[in-house]
C-alpha positions as CSV (number, residue, x, y, z in Angstrom):
1,M,-36.3,27.0,-29.1
2,R,-34.6,30.4,-30.0
3,R,-34.7,31.4,-26.3
4,Q,-32.7,28.1,-25.3
5,R,-30.2,28.7,-28.0
6,Y,-29.7,32.4,-26.6
7,A,-29.5,31.0,-23.1
8,A,-26.9,28.3,-24.1
9,A,-24.9,30.9,-26.1
10,A,-25.0,33.4,-23.1
11,E,-24.0,30.6,-20.8
12,E,-21.1,29.6,-23.0
13,L,-19.8,33.3,-23.1
14,L,-19.9,33.4,-19.3
15,R,-18.0,30.1,-19.1
16,R,-15.4,31.6,-21.5
17,K,-15.2,34.7,-19.6
18,R,-14.6,32.9,-16.2
19,A,-12.1,30.5,-17.7
20,R,-10.0,33.5,-18.8
21,R,-9.7,35.0,-15.4
22,D,-9.8,31.9,-12.9
23,F,-7.7,28.9,-13.3
24,L,-10.1,26.4,-11.9
25,A,-12.9,27.6,-14.4
26,F,-10.0,27.4,-17.2
27,L,-9.1,23.8,-16.1
28,E,-12.8,22.6,-16.2
29,Y,-13.3,24.2,-19.5
30,T,-10.2,22.7,-21.3
31,F,-10.6,19.5,-19.6
32,P,-14.3,18.7,-19.1
33,N,-13.7,15.3,-17.6
34,Y,-11.6,16.7,-14.8
35,R,-13.1,15.4,-11.6
36,V,-12.9,18.5,-9.2
37,R,-12.5,17.6,-5.5
38,P,-12.1,19.9,-2.5
39,H,-8.2,19.7,-2.5
40,H,-8.3,20.4,-6.3
41,R,-10.2,23.8,-5.6
42,L,-7.4,24.5,-2.9
43,M,-4.5,24.0,-5.2
44,S,-6.2,26.0,-8.0
45,E,-6.7,28.9,-5.7
46,K,-3.2,29.1,-4.9
47,L,-2.0,28.7,-8.4
48,E,-4.6,31.5,-9.4
49,A,-2.8,33.8,-6.9
50,V,0.4,33.0,-8.5
51,A,-1.1,34.0,-11.9
52,A,-2.5,37.2,-10.5
53,G,1.0,38.1,-9.1
54,E,-0.1,37.9,-5.4
55,V,2.2,35.1,-4.6
56,R,5.7,34.8,-6.1
57,R,7.0,31.7,-4.3
58,L,4.5,28.6,-3.8
59,M,5.1,25.1,-2.5
60,I,2.4,22.4,-2.8
61,F,2.8,19.2,-1.1
62,V,0.2,16.5,-1.9
63,P,0.2,12.7,-2.3
64,P,0.9,11.2,-5.8
65,Q,-1.9,10.8,-8.2
66,Y,-3.9,13.5,-6.7
67,G,-3.8,15.9,-9.5
68,K,-0.6,18.1,-8.7
69,S,1.1,17.7,-12.0
70,T,-2.1,17.9,-14.2
71,Q,-2.6,21.3,-12.5
72,V,0.9,22.5,-11.8
73,S,2.9,21.3,-15.0
74,Q,0.3,20.7,-17.6
75,H,-2.6,23.3,-17.4
76,F,-1.1,26.2,-15.4
77,P,1.7,27.0,-17.9
78,A,-0.9,27.2,-20.7
79,Y,-3.3,29.3,-18.6
80,V,-0.6,31.7,-17.7
81,L,0.7,31.9,-21.4
82,G,-2.9,32.8,-22.5
83,R,-3.3,35.5,-19.9
84,R,0.3,36.9,-20.4
85,P,1.8,35.7,-23.9
86,E,5.0,37.3,-23.0
87,T,5.7,34.7,-20.1
88,R,8.9,32.8,-20.4
89,V,8.3,29.3,-18.6
90,I,11.0,26.8,-17.3
91,L,9.7,23.4,-16.3
92,T,11.9,20.9,-14.6
93,S,11.6,17.4,-13.1
94,Y,13.9,14.6,-12.1
95,A,14.3,13.5,-15.6
96,A,14.1,15.4,-18.8
97,A,11.6,12.9,-20.4
98,L,9.2,13.5,-17.6
99,A,9.5,17.4,-17.9
100,E,9.0,17.0,-21.7
101,S,5.9,14.8,-21.1
102,H,4.4,17.5,-19.1
103,S,5.5,20.2,-21.6
104,K,4.0,18.0,-24.5
105,A,0.8,17.9,-22.5
106,A,0.6,21.8,-21.9
107,R,1.4,22.3,-25.6
108,G,-1.6,19.9,-26.4
109,V,-3.9,22.1,-24.3
110,M,-3.0,25.1,-26.2
111,M,-3.7,23.3,-29.4
112,G,-7.0,22.2,-28.4
113,E,-10.4,23.9,-29.6
114,P,-11.5,25.0,-26.0
115,Y,-8.1,26.9,-25.6
116,G,-8.7,28.5,-29.1
117,R,-12.0,29.8,-27.9
118,L,-10.5,31.3,-24.9
119,F,-7.2,32.8,-26.2
120,G,-6.7,31.7,-29.8
121,R,-8.1,32.7,-33.2
122,Q,-11.5,31.6,-32.2
123,A,-11.8,34.2,-29.5
124,G,-11.6,37.0,-32.0
125,R,-8.4,38.6,-30.5
126,A,-6.3,40.8,-32.7
127,D,-3.2,39.1,-31.5
128,P,-4.4,35.5,-30.7
129,V,-2.1,33.2,-28.7
130,V,-1.0,30.4,-30.9
131,L,2.1,28.2,-31.2
132,D,4.9,29.1,-33.4
133,E,4.4,26.8,-36.3
134,H,8.3,26.3,-36.8
135,S,8.6,25.7,-32.8
136,R,7.6,21.9,-32.3
137,S,10.2,20.5,-30.0
138,V,8.6,19.3,-26.7
139,S,11.6,20.5,-24.8
140,D,11.4,24.1,-26.2
141,W,8.6,25.7,-28.0
142,A,7.4,29.2,-28.4
143,L,4.4,31.3,-29.2
144,G,3.8,32.7,-32.6
145,Q,4.4,36.5,-33.2
146,P,3.9,38.9,-31.9
147,H,4.2,37.2,-28.7
148,R,7.6,36.3,-27.0
149,G,6.2,33.5,-24.6
150,R,8.1,30.3,-24.4
151,M,8.3,27.1,-22.8
152,R,11.6,25.2,-22.0
153,A,11.5,21.6,-20.4
154,T,14.5,19.9,-18.9
155,G,15.7,17.7,-16.1
156,V,16.8,19.0,-12.8
157,G,20.5,19.8,-13.5
158,G,19.9,20.1,-17.1
159,G,21.1,23.0,-19.2
160,I,19.0,26.2,-19.1
161,T,21.8,28.6,-19.7
162,G,20.6,31.5,-22.1
163,F,16.9,30.8,-21.0
164,G,15.2,33.4,-18.9
165,A,12.2,32.5,-16.6
166,D,9.3,34.6,-15.5
167,L,7.6,31.4,-14.3
168,F,9.8,28.5,-13.0
169,I,8.2,25.1,-12.1
170,V,10.0,22.5,-10.2
171,D,7.8,19.3,-10.3
172,D,9.2,16.2,-8.2
173,P,12.9,16.9,-8.5
174,L,13.7,13.4,-6.7
175,K,12.8,10.3,-8.5
176,D,12.2,8.0,-5.6
177,D,13.2,7.1,-2.0
178,A,16.6,5.6,-3.2
179,Q,17.6,8.7,-4.9
180,S,16.5,10.9,-1.8
181,L,18.7,8.9,0.4
182,S,21.9,10.0,-1.6
183,E,23.4,13.0,0.2
184,A,25.2,13.5,-3.2
185,V,22.2,13.8,-5.1
186,R,20.5,16.2,-2.8
187,E,23.7,18.4,-2.6
188,S,24.1,18.5,-6.4
189,Q,20.3,19.5,-6.7
190,K,20.7,22.5,-4.0
191,T,23.9,23.5,-5.9
192,W,21.8,23.5,-9.3
193,Y,19.1,25.6,-7.8
194,A,21.4,28.1,-6.5
195,S,23.8,28.4,-9.1
196,V,21.9,27.8,-12.4
197,A,18.0,27.9,-11.6
198,D,18.0,30.9,-9.4
199,T,20.2,32.9,-11.9
200,R,17.6,32.5,-14.6
201,L,14.7,34.1,-12.8
202,S,13.6,37.5,-13.7
203,P,13.1,40.2,-11.1
204,D,9.4,39.5,-10.7
205,A,9.5,35.8,-11.6
206,A,7.3,33.3,-9.8
207,V,8.5,29.8,-8.6
208,V,6.3,26.9,-8.1
209,I,7.6,23.7,-6.5
210,T,5.7,20.5,-6.0
211,L,7.1,17.3,-4.9
212,T,6.8,14.2,-2.8
213,R,8.6,14.9,0.3
214,W,10.9,11.9,0.4
215,H,13.4,13.7,2.6
216,E,13.6,16.8,5.0
217,D,17.0,18.0,3.3
218,D,15.4,18.1,-0.2
219,I,15.1,21.3,-2.3
220,A,11.9,22.3,-0.6
221,G,13.1,21.6,3.1
222,W,16.5,23.5,2.3
223,L,14.8,26.5,0.9
224,L,12.3,26.8,3.8
225,R,15.2,26.5,6.3
226,L,17.2,29.1,4.6
227,G,14.3,31.5,5.3
228,D,15.4,34.1,2.9
229,E,12.3,34.1,0.8
230,D,8.6,34.3,1.7
231,W,7.0,31.0,0.6
232,E,3.5,30.1,0.5
233,V,3.1,26.5,1.5
234,L,0.1,24.3,0.8
235,R,0.5,20.9,2.5
236,L,-2.4,18.3,2.1
237,P,-1.5,15.1,3.9
238,G,-3.6,11.9,3.1
239,L,-4.8,11.7,6.5
240,A,-5.7,15.0,8.3
241,E,-3.3,15.4,11.4
242,T,-3.7,16.5,14.9
243,Q,-2.8,20.2,15.7
244,A,0.3,19.0,17.5
245,E,1.5,17.2,14.3
246,R,0.8,20.1,12.2
247,D,2.8,22.3,14.5
248,K,5.7,20.0,14.7
249,F,5.9,20.0,10.9
250,A,5.7,23.9,10.9
251,E,8.5,24.2,13.6
252,V,10.9,21.9,11.7
253,H,10.2,23.9,8.3
254,H,10.2,27.3,9.8
255,L,6.6,28.0,9.2
256,P,3.8,29.6,11.4
257,T,2.4,27.2,13.9
258,G,-1.3,27.2,14.9
259,Q,-2.6,26.7,11.4
260,P,-5.7,24.5,11.0
261,D,-6.0,21.7,8.4
262,P,-6.4,23.5,5.0
263,L,-9.6,21.8,4.4
264,G,-11.1,21.9,7.7
265,R,-10.9,18.2,8.2
266,E,-10.8,16.3,11.7
267,A,-7.7,14.5,12.6
268,G,-7.7,11.0,10.8
269,A,-10.0,12.1,7.9
270,A,-8.7,11.1,4.3
271,L,-7.9,13.8,1.7
272,D,-10.0,12.2,-0.9
273,P,-12.2,9.2,0.3
274,E,-13.4,8.2,-3.0
275,Q,-9.7,7.8,-4.2
276,H,-8.2,6.3,-0.8
277,S,-10.4,5.7,2.2
278,A,-8.8,6.3,5.8
279,D,-8.9,2.7,6.3
280,D,-7.0,2.1,3.0
281,L,-4.4,4.8,4.1
282,K,-3.9,3.4,7.6
283,R,-3.3,-0.2,6.1
284,R,-0.6,1.5,3.9
285,E,1.1,3.1,7.0
286,K,1.2,-0.3,8.6
287,R,3.2,-1.6,5.7
288,N,6.0,1.0,6.0
289,A,5.6,3.9,8.5
290,R,8.6,5.9,7.1
291,V,7.5,5.8,3.5
292,F,3.9,6.4,4.3
293,A,5.1,9.5,6.2
294,S,6.9,10.8,3.1
295,I,4.5,9.8,0.3
296,W,1.1,10.1,1.8
297,Q,1.7,12.7,4.7
298,Q,4.3,14.9,3.0
299,R,6.2,14.8,6.3
300,P,9.5,13.1,6.0
301,R,11.2,11.8,9.1
302,T,14.5,13.4,10.4
303,Y,17.4,11.2,9.6
304,G,19.0,11.5,12.9
305,G,20.0,9.3,15.9
306,D,16.4,7.9,16.0
307,L,16.3,6.4,12.5
308,I,16.5,2.7,13.9
309,K,14.9,2.0,17.1
310,G,16.2,-1.1,19.2
311,K,12.5,-1.9,20.1
312,W,11.8,-2.7,16.6
313,F,13.8,-6.0,16.6
314,R,12.3,-9.3,17.6
315,Y,14.6,-12.0,19.3
316,L,15.2,-15.8,18.7
317,D,16.7,-18.2,21.2
318,V,18.3,-20.1,18.4
319,R,19.0,-19.9,14.7
320,P,16.0,-20.9,12.6
321,K,16.7,-24.0,10.2
322,G,16.4,-24.1,6.5
323,V,18.0,-20.6,6.0
324,Q,20.7,-20.0,3.5
325,W,23.2,-18.0,5.5
326,I,25.5,-15.3,4.0
327,R,28.5,-14.0,6.2
328,Y,29.2,-10.5,4.7
329,W,32.4,-8.6,5.8
330,D,33.1,-5.0,6.0
331,F,37.0,-4.7,6.3
332,A,39.1,-2.2,8.2
333,Y,42.7,-2.5,8.3
334,T,43.9,-0.6,11.3
335,A,44.5,-2.2,14.7
336,K,43.7,-0.3,18.0
337,E,46.7,1.4,19.6
338,A,47.0,3.2,22.8
339,G,46.9,7.0,22.9
340,K,45.4,7.0,19.5
341,A,41.9,7.6,18.2
342,E,39.8,4.4,17.9
343,P,40.0,2.8,14.3
344,D,37.2,1.4,12.4
345,F,36.1,-2.3,12.9
346,T,36.3,-5.2,10.6
347,A,32.9,-6.6,11.0
348,G,31.3,-9.8,9.7
349,A,27.5,-10.2,9.7
350,L,25.7,-13.5,9.3
351,V,22.3,-12.8,7.6
352,G,19.5,-14.8,6.0
353,W,15.8,-14.9,5.0
354,W,13.7,-17.2,7.2
355,Q,10.5,-18.7,5.3
356,V,8.1,-19.1,8.0
357,A,5.2,-19.7,5.7
358,A,4.6,-19.2,1.9
359,D,3.5,-15.5,2.4
360,D,5.7,-15.0,5.6
361,R,9.4,-14.3,5.1
362,R,11.5,-12.6,7.7
363,F,15.1,-11.3,7.7
364,V,17.4,-12.6,10.4
365,I,20.6,-11.4,11.6
366,A,22.1,-14.4,13.3
367,D,25.6,-13.3,14.4
368,I,28.1,-10.4,14.2
369,V,31.7,-10.5,14.7
370,R,34.0,-7.6,14.8
371,A,37.4,-6.5,15.7
372,Q,39.9,-3.5,15.4
373,V,42.7,-5.4,13.7
374,A,45.2,-5.1,11.0
375,W,44.7,-7.1,7.9
376,H,46.7,-10.2,8.8
377,D,44.5,-10.6,11.9
378,A,41.3,-9.7,10.1
379,K,42.2,-12.7,7.7
380,R,42.5,-15.0,10.7
381,L,39.3,-14.0,11.9
382,V,37.5,-14.7,8.6
383,R,39.2,-18.1,8.8
384,E,38.2,-18.8,12.3
385,T,34.6,-17.6,11.7
386,A,34.3,-19.5,8.3
387,K,35.3,-22.7,10.3
388,K,32.6,-22.2,12.7
389,D,29.9,-21.2,10.1
390,G,30.6,-24.2,8.0
391,R,31.1,-24.6,4.2
392,G,27.5,-24.0,3.6
393,V,27.7,-20.5,4.7
394,K,28.6,-18.3,1.6
395,I,31.3,-15.6,2.3
396,R,30.9,-12.2,0.6
397,A,32.7,-8.8,0.9
398,E,32.6,-5.6,-1.1
399,Q,35.0,-5.4,-3.8
400,K,36.4,-1.9,-4.1
401,G,39.3,0.2,-3.1
402,N,41.7,-1.6,-0.7
403,Q,39.1,-4.3,-0.3
404,K,39.7,-5.8,-3.9
405,A,43.3,-7.1,-2.7
406,A,41.6,-8.4,0.4
407,V,38.9,-10.4,-1.5
408,S,41.5,-11.7,-3.9
409,D,43.6,-12.9,-0.7
410,L,40.7,-14.8,0.6
411,I,39.6,-16.5,-2.6
412,T,43.1,-17.8,-3.1
413,D,43.7,-18.8,0.7
414,P,44.0,-22.5,1.1
415,A,42.4,-22.5,4.4
416,L,39.2,-21.3,2.7
417,S,39.2,-23.9,-0.1
418,G,35.8,-25.4,-0.6
419,Y,34.2,-22.2,0.7
420,S,32.1,-20.0,-1.5
421,V,34.0,-16.9,-1.4
422,R,33.3,-13.8,-3.7
423,G,33.7,-10.2,-3.9
424,V,30.5,-7.9,-4.8
425,S,30.0,-4.5,-6.1
426,I,27.3,-2.5,-4.5
427,Q,26.4,1.2,-5.6
428,G,25.0,3.7,-3.1
429,D,25.8,5.4,0.2
430,K,25.5,4.1,3.7
431,L,22.1,5.3,4.4
432,M,20.6,4.2,1.1
433,L,22.0,0.8,1.3
434,A,20.7,0.4,5.0
435,Q,17.2,1.6,4.4
436,P,15.7,-1.5,3.0
437,W,16.5,-3.7,6.0
438,I,15.7,-0.9,8.4
439,D,12.2,-0.6,6.7
440,R,11.9,-4.5,7.4
441,A,12.9,-4.0,11.0
442,E,10.2,-1.3,11.5
443,T,7.4,-3.5,10.3
444,G,8.5,-6.2,12.7
445,A,10.1,-8.6,10.2
446,G,13.7,-8.1,11.5
447,Y,15.0,-10.7,13.9
448,L,18.1,-11.1,16.0
449,V,19.4,-14.3,17.3
450,Q,20.2,-13.7,21.0
451,G,24.0,-13.4,21.6
452,G,26.5,-11.3,23.3
453,W,26.8,-9.3,20.2
454,N,23.3,-8.0,20.4
455,R,23.8,-4.9,22.7
456,A,26.8,-3.4,20.6
457,F,24.8,-3.9,17.5
458,V,21.7,-2.2,18.6
459,D,23.6,0.7,20.2
460,E,25.2,1.2,16.8
461,C,21.8,1.1,15.2
462,E,20.3,3.6,17.6
463,A,23.1,6.0,16.8
464,F,23.1,5.8,13.1
465,P,23.8,7.7,11.1
466,N,25.4,10.0,13.5
467,G,27.3,7.5,15.6
468,R,31.2,7.0,15.7
469,F,30.9,3.6,14.1
470,D,28.7,2.1,11.5
471,D,30.7,-1.1,10.4
472,Q,28.1,-3.5,11.6
473,I,25.4,-1.5,9.9
474,D,27.5,-1.8,6.7
475,A,28.1,-5.5,7.0
476,V,24.2,-6.0,7.5
477,S,23.4,-3.8,4.5
478,G,25.8,-5.8,2.4
479,G,24.4,-9.0,3.6
480,Y,20.9,-7.9,3.0
481,H,21.7,-6.7,-0.6
482,E,23.2,-10.2,-1.4
483,A,20.3,-12.0,0.3
484,T,17.8,-10.2,-1.9
485,N,20.0,-10.1,-5.1
486,G,20.2,-6.2,-4.9
487,A,16.4,-6.0,-4.9
488,R,15.2,-3.0,-2.9
489,K,11.8,-4.5,-2.2
490,P,11.3,-7.9,-0.7
491,V,8.9,-10.5,-2.0
492,S,6.7,-10.3,1.1
493,T,6.0,-8.0,3.8
494,T,3.5,-10.1,5.6
495,V,4.4,-10.7,9.5
496,K,2.4,-13.0,11.4
497,D,2.5,-13.3,15.1
498,F,4.8,-16.3,16.0
499,G,5.7,-17.6,19.5
500,G,9.1,-18.6,20.5
501,F,11.2,-15.7,20.6
502,G,13.4,-14.8,23.5
503,S,13.0,-12.0,25.9
504,G,15.6,-9.5,24.4
505,F,18.0,-7.8,26.8
């Protein structure tokens, strides 16, 4: 029995020794229920290299719920503060509340008994690593004397003036797909990083960035394209890729090509089959290939001329019955003049939801009219189109800027008496507003009723967002927004094979 106690005590001392010098051992010691998978080991190795001073710039791209925040934002700061109690840590995320939640978790690790046995009073150190009893804010806490270590947690763009950083962590700076599609949001985050975050770094500071790659032009993509720092990048897609796919990603992000899968997987193998099987991930890819590429593969698509493909659309010979149609107008106020640059179009899109079955709902664009005309002719176009559509079709237009007066003019127009005419307010840029119906089209649930307008619309789609015109896109986006009452996610994404479409072009 005594020998067993000695053996257990010796094993415990060995575990503590390992936990003080190896991050994964530390994680397992302070979080006994942590389920360690191969990708966890790989992430911890990269973080250990940061703690050892071997890597100063690290990016980790891994799908959500695969342990990145647990490692990077909750346990790693506690580990670094235990090894180097003078470290000043700044932790950021898309919202202050999320950063503070991670900060609270890190503080909780340091208050636990296992941590105390490693670095605290139970470890027998002359200068134990403990929290300052007067520093209890989750957004800003410090170590007790004689150490100067400190944690500051805030949202991206938040105030960190006056705080220096030896370890700077950025965990999911973009909240979601919608936020990533806003160029203004992305640009403001780059400005914040360059003018605020970067100025807080000490000469030998380490920066760790982990995020869902919603957009190629996010902070990570921007920093890699700049190429002015040597970034170590660990990218772990949900499904292992072919060498060609890995090389394409590397070329876009200015990284070395020819690199194997980090875990040595064959193409198509799942990152963690116990959590998500390959079949499960492929099913998710079919739902929305663009979102899958960002969330699960960490390979955001380029938002260029191939954002919308004409081949995605299906065609109907006639308008389906039983649809509540909305004619949404995007107004311009300049007529075409010889010798001058072409003005924008006034465009009106007729859109609606086609309920084929209880679990099968499809988005239909039945007609688009457009013209390069001044307001008095645009108003005449609205009247003529309304007469053809009938009083059962709702008339909507965005109510902002000059369009407020246009909407007011239409509402009081005697020729439109008896029609449902209303102005609406929609927030967001063109790409963000278009993305929901683009996603529908990509899954095969976007339909066009055959007509002479098809070619011009598809051409505009295939050039978006870099094309000369986007008025039809804007009209369809507004109509989709109204048809879904502003919801970004439709009720159903089921698409069943259905005969009776036309032949297209």
